[in-house]
C-alpha positions as CSV (number, residue, x, y, z in Angstrom):
1,M,-88.7,-53.5,-24.3
2,H,-87.4,-50.1,-23.3
3,C,-89.6,-47.0,-22.9
4,R,-88.5,-43.7,-24.3
5,R,-87.5,-41.2,-21.6
6,R,-89.7,-38.1,-21.2
7,S,-88.3,-34.7,-22.1
8,K,-88.3,-31.9,-19.5
9,E,-91.2,-30.4,-21.4
10,E,-93.2,-33.6,-21.3
11,I,-92.7,-33.8,-17.6
12,Y,-93.9,-30.2,-17.3
13,R,-97.0,-31.1,-19.3
14,D,-97.7,-34.2,-17.1
15,V,-97.5,-32.1,-13.9
16,L,-99.6,-29.3,-15.4
17,N,-102.2,-31.7,-16.7
18,C,-102.6,-33.0,-13.2
19,L,-103.2,-29.5,-11.9
20,K,-105.8,-28.4,-14.5
21,Q,-108.7,-29.3,-12.3
22,G,-107.5,-27.4,-9.3
23,P,-104.8,-27.5,-6.6
24,K,-103.4,-30.9,-5.6
25,K,-101.3,-32.3,-2.8
26,V,-97.6,-32.9,-3.7
27,S,-98.0,-36.7,-3.3
28,H,-101.0,-36.8,-5.7
29,I,-99.0,-34.9,-8.3
30,M,-96.0,-37.2,-8.0
31,C,-98.3,-40.2,-8.4
32,S,-100.3,-38.8,-11.3
33,A,-97.2,-37.5,-13.2
34,N,-95.3,-40.7,-12.4
35,L,-92.4,-38.9,-10.7
36,S,-90.3,-40.0,-7.8
37,S,-89.9,-37.6,-4.8
38,Y,-86.4,-36.9,-6.0
39,S,-87.5,-36.0,-9.6
40,F,-90.4,-33.9,-8.3
41,G,-87.9,-32.1,-6.1
42,V,-85.8,-31.3,-9.1
43,Y,-88.7,-30.2,-11.4
44,L,-90.9,-28.2,-8.8
45,P,-88.4,-25.4,-8.4
46,L,-88.1,-25.2,-12.2
47,L,-91.8,-25.0,-12.6
48,E,-92.1,-22.3,-9.8
49,N,-89.2,-20.2,-11.1
50,N,-90.7,-20.2,-14.6
51,G,-94.0,-19.0,-13.1
52,L,-95.9,-22.1,-14.3
53,V,-97.1,-23.2,-10.8
54,E,-97.3,-21.8,-7.3
55,M,-97.3,-23.4,-3.9
56,L,-100.1,-23.1,-1.4
57,Y,-99.2,-23.7,2.2
58,E,-102.1,-24.8,4.2
59,E,-102.3,-25.7,7.9
60,R,-101.1,-29.3,7.5
61,S,-100.2,-29.7,3.9
62,K,-98.6,-28.3,0.8
63,K,-100.6,-27.9,-2.4
64,C,-99.6,-26.9,-5.8
65,K,-101.7,-24.9,-8.3
66,I,-101.3,-24.1,-11.9
67,T,-100.9,-20.4,-12.9
68,S,-102.3,-18.6,-15.9
69,K,-98.8,-18.8,-17.5
70,G,-98.8,-22.6,-16.8
71,R,-102.2,-22.9,-18.5
72,E,-100.8,-21.0,-21.5
73,F,-97.7,-23.2,-21.6
74,L,-99.9,-26.4,-21.5
75,E,-102.1,-25.1,-24.3
76,K,-99.2,-24.2,-26.6
77,F,-97.4,-27.5,-25.8
78,N,-100.5,-29.5,-26.7
79,R,-101.0,-27.6,-29.9
80,A,-97.4,-28.1,-30.9
81,E,-97.6,-31.8,-30.1
82,N,-100.8,-32.2,-32.2
83,I,-99.1,-30.4,-35.2
84,A,-96.1,-32.7,-34.8
85,L,-98.3,-35.8,-35.1
86,F,-99.4,-34.8,-38.6
């Protein structure tokens, strides 16, 4: 049985959903969103350049946090997905 590949927007949604509760370490986001380090390295700059996330550099770790634009994207995406199900 083959699984359908996620669209770019679905991957954005999965990453942003992980960040809704607050900043997370990169490794936690990759695990939660089911992304390899290579894939995350591809999508992170896209998310940053579109203003959906921002990086926080702490003393010994990198964390990522959702922006207000990211929350807005997530809300609109979920709304559109719910409409499409009907």
